[in-house]
Each structure stands twice: as structure tokens, then as C-alpha cells.
C-alpha positions as YAML, in Angstrom:
chain: A
units: angstrom
residues:
- id: 1
  name: MET
  ca: [-17.83, -17.31, -12.16]
- id: 2
  name: ASP
  ca: [-18.30, -19.24, -8.99]
- id: 3
  name: TYR
  ca: [-15.28, -19.25, -7.06]
- id: 4
  name: PHE
  ca: [-15.97, -21.43, -4.08]
- id: 5
  name: THR
  ca: [-16.87, -25.03, -3.93]
- id: 6
  name: GLU
  ca: [-19.14, -26.53, -0.78]
- id: 7
  name: GLU
  ca: [-15.85, -26.93, 1.39]
- id: 8
  name: HIS
  ca: [-15.12, -23.34, 0.78]
- id: 9
  name: GLN
  ca: [-18.52, -22.39, 2.01]
- id: 10
  name: ILE
  ca: [-18.41, -24.73, 4.91]
- id: 11
  name: LEU
  ca: [-14.92, -22.88, 5.65]
- id: 12
  name: ARG
  ca: [-16.59, -19.55, 5.44]
- id: 13
  name: GLU
  ca: [-19.02, -20.35, 7.99]
- id: 14
  name: THR
  ca: [-16.80, -21.95, 10.43]
- id: 15
  name: VAL
  ca: [-14.56, -19.10, 10.29]
- id: 16
  name: ARG
  ca: [-17.26, -16.65, 10.67]
- id: 17
  name: ASP
  ca: [-18.82, -17.99, 13.76]
- id: 18
  name: PHE
  ca: [-15.47, -18.16, 15.08]
- id: 19
  name: ALA
  ca: [-14.68, -14.46, 13.89]
- id: 20
  name: GLU
  ca: [-17.92, -13.04, 15.63]
- id: 21
  name: ASN
  ca: [-17.77, -14.85, 18.73]
- id: 22
  name: GLU
  ca: [-14.37, -14.89, 20.06]
- id: 23
  name: LEU
  ca: [-12.67, -11.89, 17.53]
- id: 24
  name: LYS
  ca: [-15.26, -9.21, 17.13]
- id: 25
  name: PRO
  ca: [-16.12, -8.68, 20.88]
- id: 26
  name: ARG
  ca: [-12.39, -8.12, 21.99]
- id: 27
  name: ALA
  ca: [-11.35, -5.88, 18.74]
- id: 28
  name: ALA
  ca: [-11.78, -2.09, 20.14]
- id: 29
  name: GLU
  ca: [-9.96, -3.61, 23.60]
- id: 30
  name: LEU
  ca: [-7.05, -4.63, 21.63]
- id: 31
  name: ASP
  ca: [-6.99, -1.57, 19.62]
- id: 32
  name: GLU
  ca: [-7.63, 0.86, 22.59]
- id: 33
  name: LYS
  ca: [-4.88, -0.76, 25.02]
- id: 34
  name: HIS
  ca: [-2.58, -1.86, 22.43]
- id: 35
  name: ILE
  ca: [-3.18, -5.76, 23.57]
- id: 36
  name: PHE
  ca: [-1.26, -8.65, 20.92]
- id: 37
  name: PRO
  ca: [-3.84, -11.08, 20.02]
- id: 38
  name: LEU
  ca: [-1.53, -13.90, 21.30]
- id: 39
  name: GLU
  ca: [-4.72, -15.81, 22.81]
- id: 40
  name: ALA
  ca: [-6.51, -16.02, 19.38]
- id: 41
  name: PHE
  ca: [-3.41, -16.81, 17.71]
- id: 42
  name: LYS
  ca: [-3.48, -19.75, 19.68]
- id: 43
  name: GLN
  ca: [-6.86, -20.44, 19.02]
- id: 44
  name: MET
  ca: [-6.14, -20.12, 15.06]
- id: 45
  name: GLY
  ca: [-3.61, -22.29, 15.53]
- id: 46
  name: GLU
  ca: [-5.74, -25.31, 17.13]
- id: 47
  name: LEU
  ca: [-8.30, -24.34, 14.28]
- id: 48
  name: GLY
  ca: [-5.80, -24.98, 11.63]
- id: 49
  name: PHE
  ca: [-5.75, -21.10, 10.17]
- id: 50
  name: LEU
  ca: [-2.30, -20.59, 10.53]
- id: 51
  name: GLY
  ca: [-1.28, -23.37, 8.07]
- id: 52
  name: ALA
  ca: [-4.45, -23.40, 5.88]
- id: 53
  name: HIS
  ca: [-2.70, -23.83, 2.58]
- id: 54
  name: ILE
  ca: [0.38, -25.66, 3.97]
- id: 55
  name: PRO
  ca: [0.32, -29.46, 2.92]
- id: 56
  name: GLU
  ca: [-0.38, -31.80, 5.53]
- id: 57
  name: GLU
  ca: [3.07, -33.52, 5.71]
- id: 58
  name: TYR
  ca: [4.46, -30.06, 7.04]
- id: 59
  name: GLY
  ca: [1.73, -29.69, 9.65]
- id: 60
  name: GLY
  ca: [-0.73, -27.63, 7.70]
- id: 61
  name: ALA
  ca: [-4.07, -28.08, 6.86]
- id: 62
  name: GLY
  ca: [-3.76, -28.87, 2.98]
- id: 63
  name: MET
  ca: [-6.22, -26.31, 1.69]
- id: 64
  name: ASP
  ca: [-5.93, -24.20, -1.12]
- id: 65
  name: LEU
  ca: [-4.85, -20.65, -1.37]
- id: 66
  name: THR
  ca: [-8.52, -19.58, -1.85]
- id: 67
  name: SER
  ca: [-9.45, -21.12, 1.74]
- id: 68
  name: PHE
  ca: [-6.69, -18.90, 3.17]
- id: 69
  name: ILE
  ca: [-8.40, -15.81, 1.68]
- id: 70
  name: ILE
  ca: [-11.73, -16.88, 2.89]
- id: 71
  name: ILE
  ca: [-10.10, -16.87, 6.60]
- id: 72
  name: MET
  ca: [-8.52, -13.72, 6.00]
- id: 73
  name: GLU
  ca: [-11.65, -11.98, 4.65]
- id: 74
  name: GLU
  ca: [-13.68, -13.45, 7.80]
- id: 75
  name: VAL
  ca: [-10.90, -12.81, 10.20]
- id: 76
  name: SER
  ca: [-10.36, -9.22, 8.96]
- id: 77
  name: LYS
  ca: [-14.09, -8.00, 9.09]
- id: 78
  name: ALA
  ca: [-13.95, -9.01, 13.05]
- id: 79
  name: CYS
  ca: [-10.22, -7.78, 14.05]
- id: 80
  name: GLY
  ca: [-7.74, -5.66, 11.89]
- id: 81
  name: SER
  ca: [-4.96, -6.46, 14.29]
- id: 82
  name: THR
  ca: [-5.76, -10.16, 14.75]
- id: 83
  name: ALA
  ca: [-5.84, -10.25, 10.95]
- id: 84
  name: ILE
  ca: [-2.63, -8.59, 10.43]
- id: 85
  name: THR
  ca: [-0.90, -11.05, 12.70]
- id: 86
  name: LEU
  ca: [-2.49, -13.98, 10.97]
- id: 87
  name: ALA
  ca: [-1.22, -12.80, 7.38]
- id: 88
  name: ALA
  ca: [2.52, -11.97, 8.41]
- id: 89
  name: HIS
  ca: [2.75, -15.48, 9.93]
- id: 90
  name: THR
  ca: [1.31, -17.39, 7.40]
- id: 91
  name: SER
  ca: [1.59, -15.44, 4.06]
- id: 92
  name: LEU
  ca: [5.06, -13.98, 4.66]
- id: 93
  name: CYS
  ca: [6.86, -16.43, 6.95]
- id: 94
  name: ALA
  ca: [5.18, -19.62, 6.47]
- id: 95
  name: TYR
  ca: [4.33, -19.72, 3.12]
- id: 96
  name: PRO
  ca: [8.09, -18.82, 1.64]
- id: 97
  name: LEU
  ca: [9.45, -21.68, 3.73]
- id: 98
  name: TYR
  ca: [7.15, -23.94, 2.13]
- id: 99
  name: ARG
  ca: [7.99, -22.71, -1.33]
- id: 100
  name: PHE
  ca: [11.88, -21.83, -1.20]
- id: 101
  name: ALA
  ca: [13.19, -24.14, 1.76]
- id: 102
  name: THR
  ca: [15.21, -27.30, 2.05]
- id: 103
  name: GLU
  ca: [13.24, -30.65, 2.61]
- id: 104
  name: GLU
  ca: [15.22, -30.70, 6.16]
- id: 105
  name: GLN
  ca: [14.23, -26.80, 6.65]
- id: 106
  name: LYS
  ca: [10.25, -27.54, 6.18]
- id: 107
  name: ARG
  ca: [10.41, -30.44, 8.53]
- id: 108
  name: LYS
  ca: [12.09, -28.43, 11.13]
- id: 109
  name: TYR
  ca: [10.11, -25.33, 11.04]
- id: 110
  name: LEU
  ca: [6.91, -25.61, 9.53]
- id: 111
  name: PRO
  ca: [5.01, -27.99, 11.85]
- id: 112
  name: PRO
  ca: [5.40, -25.73, 15.08]
- id: 113
  name: LEU
  ca: [4.54, -22.77, 12.79]
- id: 114
  name: CYS
  ca: [1.36, -24.27, 11.16]
- id: 115
  name: SER
  ca: [0.04, -25.08, 14.79]
- id: 116
  name: GLY
  ca: [0.85, -22.05, 16.57]
- id: 117
  name: GLU
  ca: [3.52, -23.67, 18.87]
- id: 118
  name: LYS
  ca: [5.48, -20.80, 17.23]
- id: 119
  name: MET
  ca: [4.87, -17.61, 15.64]
- id: 120
  name: GLY
  ca: [6.39, -16.67, 12.52]
- id: 121
  name: ALA
  ca: [7.61, -12.69, 10.56]
- id: 122
  name: PHE
  ca: [9.32, -11.80, 7.80]
- id: 123
  name: GLY
  ca: [12.14, -8.73, 7.86]
- id: 124
  name: LEU
  ca: [12.47, -7.19, 4.41]
- id: 125
  name: THR
  ca: [12.19, -3.13, 5.01]
- id: 126
  name: GLU
  ca: [15.01, -1.13, 6.19]
- id: 127
  name: ALA
  ca: [15.12, 2.35, 6.43]
- id: 128
  name: GLY
  ca: [16.57, 3.19, 3.04]
- id: 129
  name: ALA
  ca: [15.10, 0.07, 1.46]
- id: 130
  name: GLY
  ca: [11.33, 0.19, 1.87]
- id: 131
  name: SER
  ca: [9.62, 0.88, -1.80]
- id: 132
  name: ASP
  ca: [13.10, -0.09, -3.24]
- id: 133
  name: ALA
  ca: [13.54, -3.57, -1.52]
- id: 134
  name: GLY
  ca: [16.74, -4.01, -3.72]
- id: 135
  name: ALA
  ca: [18.39, -1.36, -2.02]
- id: 136
  name: THR
  ca: [19.07, -3.76, 1.16]
- id: 137
  name: LYS
  ca: [22.01, -3.00, 3.23]
- id: 138
  name: THR
  ca: [22.08, -5.35, 5.86]
- id: 139
  name: THR
  ca: [24.62, -8.25, 4.75]
- id: 140
  name: ALA
  ca: [25.80, -11.60, 5.46]
- id: 141
  name: VAL
  ca: [29.41, -13.20, 5.49]
- id: 142
  name: LEU
  ca: [29.74, -16.46, 5.79]
- id: 143
  name: GLU
  ca: [32.70, -17.54, 8.16]
- id: 144
  name: GLY
  ca: [33.40, -21.27, 8.78]
- id: 145
  name: ASP
  ca: [29.93, -22.74, 9.68]
- id: 146
  name: TYR
  ca: [28.22, -19.43, 10.09]
- id: 147
  name: TRP
  ca: [26.61, -16.61, 8.28]
- id: 148
  name: ILE
  ca: [27.60, -13.53, 10.31]
- id: 149
  name: ILE
  ca: [24.84, -10.42, 9.56]
- id: 150
  name: ASN
  ca: [24.88, -7.02, 10.45]
- id: 151
  name: GLY
  ca: [22.23, -4.50, 9.67]
- id: 152
  name: ASP
  ca: [18.58, -3.74, 10.73]
- id: 153
  name: LYS
  ca: [15.12, -3.88, 9.76]
- id: 154
  name: MET
  ca: [11.76, -2.02, 10.68]
- id: 155
  name: PHE
  ca: [8.11, -2.44, 10.50]
- id: 156
  name: CYS
  ca: [8.36, -5.61, 10.83]
- id: 157
  name: THR
  ca: [4.81, -7.37, 11.70]
- id: 158
  name: ASN
  ca: [5.08, -9.59, 14.47]
- id: 159
  name: GLY
  ca: [8.59, -8.70, 14.93]
- id: 160
  name: SER
  ca: [9.39, -8.51, 18.58]
- id: 161
  name: ALA
  ca: [6.85, -11.62, 19.33]
- id: 162
  name: ALA
  ca: [8.16, -13.91, 16.94]
- id: 163
  name: ASP
  ca: [10.15, -17.08, 17.42]
- id: 164
  name: VAL
  ca: [11.16, -18.04, 13.49]
- id: 165
  name: LEU
  ca: [11.46, -15.13, 10.96]
- id: 166
  name: VAL
  ca: [12.62, -15.16, 7.21]
- id: 167
  name: ILE
  ca: [14.95, -12.14, 6.34]
- id: 168
  name: THR
  ca: [16.74, -10.88, 3.76]
- id: 169
  name: ALA
  ca: [20.50, -9.89, 3.39]
- id: 170
  name: LYS
  ca: [23.10, -9.08, 0.80]
- id: 171
  name: THR
  ca: [25.39, -11.97, 0.62]
- id: 172
  name: ASP
  ca: [27.51, -10.47, -2.23]
- id: 173
  name: PRO
  ca: [28.39, -6.86, -2.24]
- id: 174
  name: THR
  ca: [29.98, -6.59, -5.66]
- id: 175
  name: GLN
  ca: [26.41, -7.37, -7.25]
- id: 176
  name: PRO
  ca: [24.12, -4.04, -7.83]
- id: 177
  name: SER
  ca: [21.27, -3.35, -6.55]
- id: 178
  name: SER
  ca: [18.26, -6.40, -6.51]
- id: 179
  name: TYR
  ca: [21.23, -8.69, -6.86]
- id: 180
  name: GLY
  ca: [23.72, -10.77, -4.63]
- id: 181
  name: ILE
  ca: [20.40, -10.86, -1.72]
- id: 182
  name: SER
  ca: [19.69, -14.08, -0.15]
- id: 183
  name: SER
  ca: [17.32, -15.16, 2.47]
- id: 184
  name: PHE
  ca: [17.86, -16.95, 5.63]
- id: 185
  name: ILE
  ca: [15.82, -18.52, 8.50]
- id: 186
  name: ILE
  ca: [16.46, -16.80, 12.21]
- id: 187
  name: GLU
  ca: [15.52, -17.98, 15.70]
- id: 188
  name: LYS
  ca: [14.70, -15.40, 18.46]
- id: 189
  name: GLU
  ca: [17.60, -16.97, 20.39]
- id: 190
  name: PHE
  ca: [20.19, -16.62, 18.06]
- id: 191
  name: ALA
  ca: [23.42, -14.51, 19.24]
- id: 192
  name: GLY
  ca: [23.31, -11.28, 18.01]
- id: 193
  name: PHE
  ca: [19.86, -10.91, 17.26]
- id: 194
  name: LYS
  ca: [17.67, -8.37, 19.30]
- id: 195
  name: PRO
  ca: [14.37, -6.84, 18.42]
- id: 196
  name: GLY
  ca: [14.05, -3.13, 19.07]
- id: 197
  name: LYS
  ca: [10.30, -0.87, 19.89]
- id: 198
  name: ASP
  ca: [7.46, -1.44, 18.58]
- id: 199
  name: GLU
  ca: [6.09, 1.16, 16.64]
- id: 200
  name: ASP
  ca: [3.20, 3.64, 18.05]
- id: 201
  name: LYS
  ca: [0.76, 3.19, 15.32]
- id: 202
  name: MET
  ca: [-2.11, 5.11, 13.68]
- id: 203
  name: GLY
  ca: [-4.08, 1.73, 13.17]
- id: 204
  name: LEU
  ca: [-3.79, -1.89, 13.90]
- id: 205
  name: ARG
  ca: [-2.75, -1.09, 17.07]
- id: 206
  name: GLY
  ca: [-3.13, -4.67, 18.75]
- id: 207
  name: SER
  ca: [-0.43, -5.90, 16.42]
- id: 208
  name: LYS
  ca: [3.47, -5.64, 16.77]
- id: 209
  name: THR
  ca: [5.51, -3.83, 14.02]
- id: 210
  name: SER
  ca: [8.87, -3.93, 15.27]
- id: 211
  name: GLN
  ca: [12.59, -2.87, 14.59]
- id: 212
  name: LEU
  ca: [15.08, -5.76, 14.36]
- id: 213
  name: PHE
  ca: [18.69, -5.41, 15.12]
- id: 214
  name: PHE
  ca: [21.66, -7.69, 14.04]
- id: 215
  name: ASP
  ca: [24.88, -7.19, 15.48]
- id: 216
  name: ASN
  ca: [27.34, -10.05, 14.37]
- id: 217
  name: MET
  ca: [23.99, -12.23, 14.59]
- id: 218
  name: GLN
  ca: [25.57, -16.01, 14.29]
- id: 219
  name: VAL
  ca: [23.43, -17.93, 12.12]
- id: 220
  name: PRO
  ca: [24.24, -21.54, 11.22]
- id: 221
  name: LYS
  ca: [25.13, -22.08, 7.77]
- id: 222
  name: GLU
  ca: [22.36, -24.49, 6.95]
- id: 223
  name: ASN
  ca: [19.86, -21.84, 7.74]
- id: 224
  name: LEU
  ca: [20.72, -19.97, 4.24]
- id: 225
  name: MET
  ca: [16.96, -20.55, 2.44]
- id: 226
  name: GLY
  ca: [16.98, -21.63, -1.00]
- id: 227
  name: ILE
  ca: [20.07, -20.94, -3.12]
- id: 228
  name: GLU
  ca: [22.52, -17.80, -2.54]
- id: 229
  name: GLY
  ca: [21.72, -14.92, -4.52]
- id: 230
  name: GLU
  ca: [18.08, -15.88, -5.10]
- id: 231
  name: GLY
  ca: [16.47, -13.53, -2.07]
- id: 232
  name: PHE
  ca: [15.11, -11.07, -4.14]
- id: 233
  name: LYS
  ca: [13.29, -13.53, -6.35]
- id: 234
  name: HIS
  ca: [12.09, -15.03, -2.98]
- id: 235
  name: PHE
  ca: [10.20, -12.00, -1.77]
- id: 236
  name: MET
  ca: [9.21, -10.77, -5.19]
- id: 237
  name: GLU
  ca: [7.25, -13.81, -5.39]
- id: 238
  name: THR
  ca: [6.40, -14.09, -1.74]
- id: 239
  name: LEU
  ca: [4.80, -10.80, -2.18]
- id: 240
  name: ASP
  ca: [2.52, -11.95, -5.48]
- id: 241
  name: GLU
  ca: [0.56, -14.10, -2.78]
- id: 242
  name: GLY
  ca: [1.19, -11.69, -0.13]
- id: 243
  name: ARG
  ca: [-0.68, -8.66, -1.90]
- id: 244
  name: ILE
  ca: [-3.48, -10.78, -2.51]
- id: 245
  name: VAL
  ca: [-3.86, -11.31, 1.41]
- id: 246
  name: ILE
  ca: [-3.61, -7.66, 2.10]
- id: 247
  name: GLY
  ca: [-6.38, -6.89, -0.85]
- id: 248
  name: VAL
  ca: [-8.89, -9.59, 1.03]
- id: 249
  name: MET
  ca: [-7.59, -7.76, 4.69]
- id: 250
  name: ALA
  ca: [-8.58, -4.55, 3.16]
- id: 251
  name: LEU
  ca: [-11.86, -6.25, 1.78]
- id: 252
  name: GLY
  ca: [-12.76, -7.27, 5.27]
- id: 253
  name: ILE
  ca: [-12.37, -4.46, 7.22]
- id: 254
  name: ALA
  ca: [-14.15, -2.34, 4.30]
- id: 255
  name: GLU
  ca: [-17.14, -5.11, 4.84]
- id: 256
  name: ALA
  ca: [-17.14, -4.34, 8.52]
- id: 257
  name: ALA
  ca: [-17.51, -0.61, 7.66]
- id: 258
  name: PHE
  ca: [-20.10, -1.09, 5.19]
- id: 259
  name: ASP
  ca: [-22.51, -3.31, 7.34]
- id: 260
  name: ALA
  ca: [-22.13, -0.79, 10.17]
- id: 261
  name: ALA
  ca: [-23.13, 2.06, 7.94]
- id: 262
  name: VAL
  ca: [-25.99, 0.20, 6.39]
- id: 263
  name: ALA
  ca: [-27.30, -0.90, 9.75]
- id: 264
  name: TYR
  ca: [-27.19, 2.95, 11.17]
- id: 265
  name: SER
  ca: [-28.66, 4.49, 8.05]
- id: 266
  name: ARG
  ca: [-31.84, 2.09, 8.82]
- id: 267
  name: GLN
  ca: [-31.70, 3.21, 12.10]
- id: 268
  name: ARG
  ca: [-30.92, 6.82, 12.39]
- id: 269
  name: VAL
  ca: [-33.84, 9.34, 11.68]
- id: 270
  name: ALA
  ca: [-33.58, 12.60, 10.30]
- id: 271
  name: PHE
  ca: [-36.02, 14.63, 9.08]
- id: 272
  name: GLY
  ca: [-38.57, 12.27, 9.83]
- id: 273
  name: LYS
  ca: [-37.42, 9.30, 8.12]
- id: 274
  name: PRO
  ca: [-34.57, 7.08, 8.12]
- id: 275
  name: ILE
  ca: [-31.75, 8.51, 6.13]
- id: 276
  name: ALA
  ca: [-31.41, 5.18, 4.27]
- id: 277
  name: ARG
  ca: [-34.28, 6.58, 2.62]
- id: 278
  name: GLN
  ca: [-32.50, 9.75, 1.84]
- id: 279
  name: GLN
  ca: [-31.11, 9.77, -1.73]
- id: 280
  name: THR
  ca: [-27.31, 10.93, -1.05]
- id: 281
  name: ILE
  ca: [-26.72, 8.20, 1.69]
- id: 282
  name: GLN
  ca: [-28.46, 5.93, -0.98]
- id: 283
  name: GLY
  ca: [-25.93, 7.07, -3.50]
- id: 284
  name: TYR
  ca: [-23.04, 6.35, -0.96]
- id: 285
  name: ILE
  ca: [-24.12, 2.88, 0.06]
- id: 286
  name: ALA
  ca: [-24.74, 2.22, -3.68]
- id: 287
  name: ASP
  ca: [-21.32, 3.29, -4.66]
- id: 288
  name: MET
  ca: [-19.61, 1.34, -1.51]
- id: 289
  name: ALA
  ca: [-21.83, -2.16, -2.39]
- id: 290
  name: THR
  ca: [-20.66, -1.56, -6.42]
- id: 291
  name: GLN
  ca: [-16.92, -1.04, -5.33]
- id: 292
  name: LEU
  ca: [-16.92, -3.77, -2.91]
- id: 293
  name: GLU
  ca: [-17.95, -6.10, -5.19]
- id: 294
  name: ALA
  ca: [-15.44, -5.33, -8.04]
- id: 295
  name: ALA
  ca: [-12.94, -5.73, -5.43]
- id: 296
  name: ARG
  ca: [-13.87, -9.20, -4.43]
- id: 297
  name: LEU
  ca: [-13.92, -10.29, -7.76]
- id: 298
  name: LEU
  ca: [-10.23, -8.92, -8.10]
- id: 299
  name: ILE
  ca: [-9.29, -10.90, -5.17]
- id: 300
  name: TYR
  ca: [-11.00, -14.23, -6.05]
- id: 301
  name: GLU
  ca: [-9.92, -14.12, -9.17]
- id: 302
  name: ALA
  ca: [-6.35, -13.39, -8.48]
- id: 303
  name: SER
  ca: [-6.37, -16.58, -5.76]
- id: 304
  name: ARG
  ca: [-7.64, -18.78, -8.34]
- id: 305
  name: LYS
  ca: [-4.79, -18.08, -10.87]
- id: 306
  name: LEU
  ca: [-2.68, -18.78, -8.10]
- id: 307
  name: ASP
  ca: [-3.86, -21.80, -7.12]
- id: 308
  name: GLN
  ca: [-3.78, -23.10, -10.67]
- id: 309
  name: GLY
  ca: [-0.15, -22.52, -10.76]
- id: 310
  name: LYS
  ca: [-0.09, -19.24, -13.00]
- id: 311
  name: ARG
  ca: [2.14, -16.40, -12.28]
- id: 312
  name: VAL
  ca: [-0.24, -13.39, -10.84]
- id: 313
  name: THR
  ca: [2.38, -10.40, -10.42]
- id: 314
  name: LYS
  ca: [-0.08, -8.19, -12.29]
- id: 315
  name: GLU
  ca: [-3.40, -9.79, -10.84]
- id: 316
  name: SER
  ca: [-2.16, -9.53, -7.03]
- id: 317
  name: ALA
  ca: [-1.20, -5.73, -7.83]
- id: 318
  name: MET
  ca: [-4.52, -5.27, -9.43]
- id: 319
  name: ALA
  ca: [-5.98, -6.80, -6.39]
- id: 320
  name: LYS
  ca: [-4.17, -4.88, -3.78]
- id: 321
  name: LEU
  ca: [-4.47, -1.85, -5.36]
- id: 322
  name: PHE
  ca: [-8.06, -1.71, -5.99]
- id: 323
  name: ALA
  ca: [-9.24, -3.25, -3.09]
- id: 324
  name: SER
  ca: [-6.94, -0.78, -0.50]
- id: 325
  name: GLU
  ca: [-8.16, 2.31, -2.30]
- id: 326
  name: VAL
  ca: [-11.55, 1.09, -2.03]
- id: 327
  name: ALA
  ca: [-11.45, 0.19, 1.88]
- id: 328
  name: ASN
  ca: [-10.35, 3.98, 2.33]
- id: 329
  name: PHE
  ca: [-13.59, 5.02, 0.09]
- id: 330
  name: VAL
  ca: [-15.95, 2.95, 1.68]
- id: 331
  name: THR
  ca: [-14.77, 3.32, 5.45]
- id: 332
  name: ASP
  ca: [-14.61, 7.29, 4.85]
- id: 333
  name: LYS
  ca: [-18.23, 7.19, 3.74]
- id: 334
  name: ALA
  ca: [-19.16, 5.11, 6.50]
- id: 335
  name: ILE
  ca: [-17.82, 7.60, 8.99]
- id: 336
  name: GLN
  ca: [-19.87, 10.29, 6.96]
- id: 337
  name: ILE
  ca: [-23.04, 8.15, 7.08]
- id: 338
  name: HIS
  ca: [-22.70, 7.86, 10.85]
- id: 339
  name: GLY
  ca: [-22.21, 11.59, 11.09]
- id: 340
  name: GLY
  ca: [-20.65, 12.91, 14.34]
- id: 341
  name: TYR
  ca: [-20.88, 9.77, 15.70]
- id: 342
  name: GLY
  ca: [-18.35, 7.89, 13.01]
- id: 343
  name: TYR
  ca: [-15.95, 10.50, 14.27]
- id: 344
  name: SER
  ca: [-16.11, 9.11, 17.66]
- id: 345
  name: ALA
  ca: [-14.80, 5.80, 19.65]
- id: 346
  name: GLU
  ca: [-18.49, 4.92, 20.59]
- id: 347
  name: TYR
  ca: [-19.04, 3.48, 17.19]
- id: 348
  name: PRO
  ca: [-16.44, 1.12, 15.25]
- id: 349
  name: VAL
  ca: [-16.08, 2.96, 11.83]
- id: 350
  name: GLU
  ca: [-13.46, 5.35, 13.36]
- id: 351
  name: ARG
  ca: [-11.24, 2.02, 13.85]
- id: 352
  name: TYR
  ca: [-12.13, 0.58, 10.45]
- id: 353
  name: TYR
  ca: [-10.81, 3.67, 9.12]
- id: 354
  name: ARG
  ca: [-7.33, 4.01, 11.12]
- id: 355
  name: ASP
  ca: [-7.21, 0.04, 10.12]
- id: 356
  name: GLN
  ca: [-7.17, 0.06, 6.69]
- id: 357
  name: LYS
  ca: [-4.91, 2.71, 5.80]
- id: 358
  name: LEU
  ca: [-2.01, 0.33, 6.09]
- id: 359
  name: CYS
  ca: [-3.41, -1.44, 3.44]
- id: 360
  name: GLU
  ca: [-2.19, 1.00, 0.92]
- id: 361
  name: ILE
  ca: [1.31, 1.43, 2.18]
- id: 362
  name: GLY
  ca: [2.12, -2.30, 3.43]
- id: 363
  name: GLU
  ca: [3.81, -4.92, 0.78]
- id: 364
  name: GLY
  ca: [4.06, -2.07, -1.83]
- id: 365
  name: THR
  ca: [2.43, 1.13, -1.56]
- id: 366
  name: SER
  ca: [0.04, 1.98, -4.30]
- id: 367
  name: GLU
  ca: [2.48, 3.81, -6.02]
- id: 368
  name: VAL
  ca: [4.40, 0.79, -6.44]
- id: 369
  name: GLN
  ca: [1.40, -1.48, -7.64]
- id: 370
  name: ARG
  ca: [0.99, 0.86, -10.28]
- id: 371
  name: ILE
  ca: [4.43, 0.78, -11.30]
- id: 372
  name: VAL
  ca: [3.91, -3.08, -11.41]
- id: 373
  name: ILE
  ca: [0.96, -3.04, -13.00]
- id: 374
  name: ALA
  ca: [2.14, -0.80, -15.58]
- id: 375
  name: ARG
  ca: [5.33, -2.83, -16.55]
- id: 376
  name: SER
  ca: [3.15, -5.68, -16.62]
- id: 377
  name: VAL
  ca: [0.99, -3.90, -19.16]
- id: 378
  name: LEU
  ca: [3.82, -2.09, -21.00]
- id: 379
  name: GLY
  ca: [6.45, -4.36, -20.86]
- id: 380
  name: LYS
  ca: [10.54, -3.13, -21.15]
- id: 381
  name: PHE
  ca: [11.15, -0.35, -23.30]
...
């Protein structure tokens, strides 16, 4: 099935040109020196990438989700750190604001997010509420015109750099796990908000992954996002899209590793001929190519269905699960094809291997994806 219109193809060429010329040349330096890709972020705002699938009336480009998935695929092939920064800003902050915020909130927050004037983030994970996101311990109590929020978040992508964040907090402590949770829009200037340390990570080292602390943080009453008590629903629906986005990020990184492995196999000579002519290497490349194509089809099928307004909880979990595990396989084999050079920072495949690992963990681990898929297939007993 052809998922792409002529406009999609033109967009891909535009993004690929930007990624190859502006992002790829700096990717290794960002990783090595832990440089946050702020310059690239601003450039992507000017190009309309940050609000790709947000309507024009709110400052976005008015494209469909498939367009944003194309953008993510090409950016991910060039620089994983830039890709995860883009994903968190657009998919986890701007998108839920568009889906669940009031009209007044949308008009206030979305235009500066879409332009790149401000950066967004999403605070969900806590020390005891990661895979079990319904176990949120952060609390919000309404006192007059302000919600008073206490607690903390961790592993928040863009957290310490963000100007605007969507977070979750328990507003009704009498409710059981997953209930009584609400969503809030917060700004970095709010009294009582303090970013913590940025994590020192295995991969995606140009991106920021931060702790967040809320000490009697004062949030205006009108910054409750959507209906009180529906926060769990908000982030579950947000993750339906977010998992497709992480899936295509895994795909893009794996495609970069595959391209590098194919090129190296044609150049490297062993036993008197290029290793691309060795049957073992050909087997690796055949398996890599096949799995990449299968991952691509799962991702774009899920994106197409979401563009049609369909619920894609199962499809997005399948796409994310499969693509992330394919990325692990492909980057591992890319290193193997490079041999000793693959283990050296002289070649980019070791960075691709480190960068892709997050995709099996973030926005629901592979184990959680299997639970989601099984529940969708089996139903409730």
C-alpha cells in the first residue's frame, strides 16, 4: 500500500536535505561533548517541523501525522539526540495541548511552541511510577486561585531546557491507582518549580533527560488541562501517538546503521574480495533489510490509521515494539559487519547502537508493549 502523497515525497526530500547538511555533520560532536541541539531546534522551528501536525490556526504547519513521522524518520537517520528532542517537544507536549487543552490554552501556548520560541516537555515518570504510570505520587491541591503541586518527576526529556511542560499529578488521593490523576500546564518561571540534574546517559547524549522538583509549586487554576481527573486518559492517548514516533525514531537510527554497514561491506576487502561477497555478510544484510521493511510498514500503517481518526493502541504498541527490537538487531549486526572498527568511535555505528537502546525503554518498555498488545488481542478475562 502506498502511504505517501506527492506532498509527502517533497517533504521527505526537504527534510533529508536539511538533515544531511545541517544535522548529520554535527551528530558525533553533540554526542561526544554532550551538546544540546538548541541551534538545530531553532532551525526546525523556522522550517515548521516543531508544529508539523498542529493546525495553522494555532501556529502549526497543518500537516498530517504521517508528515511528522516522515520528518522524524529523516531527522533520526542524521542525529538521534536531535530526534528525541524534537519528539518530546512536539509529540509529548504540543500534541496533547492541541488534543486536550482549552481554546484559550491552545492559543496561548501552541504558537510559541510551534515556532521554536519556546521549548516543550512532558513530565510523567516518577521513581515509583514508570511502567506503572498510574502510580503517580505527585499531588495537586486547589487552594484559592492556585493548584499547589508537590512531588517530582524523572527521566524527563528536554526537562531542564523546557519553557512549557505538561505534567501529571494526583488531584483526588481517595481514588485508586490510575484514577484521580489530572494534567497541568506549567511554566519554568512558576514559583516552586526547579529542574534537577541532567542524567549522564549511555546514548542520545546531546539531549537532556532531567529530574524535575515541585516544592509547593503554584500553578494558576486555569492551567488545569482538560477535565480534572482525566489525566490518565490524556497520557494514554498521547502515548498512542508517541509510540509511533519512538518507533520511527528507532527505524531512522537503524536505517543509518544499515546504510553504513552496506557501504562498509562493499569497501572492506578480506580473503581477496569485498566482504559483501561473503555469504555470511549477505545473510546479515538480507535479514536487516527485511526487518527494516517490516518495521516501516507497521509504523506507517499505524500512522495512517491515526490520521483517519482511528484508535491505534494495539497498532502503535506493535510498531514501537517491533521497530525498537529491529533497531537493536540491525545496529548490532552493523557493528559486527564493521568488525573491530565497529567497536571504535571512529565509525558511527557504535553511536547508533547506543542511541537506539532508549527506544526499547522510553514511552513504555518492550515488556509493557507486549502487555498492551496481549490485552488488545485477548480482551479482559
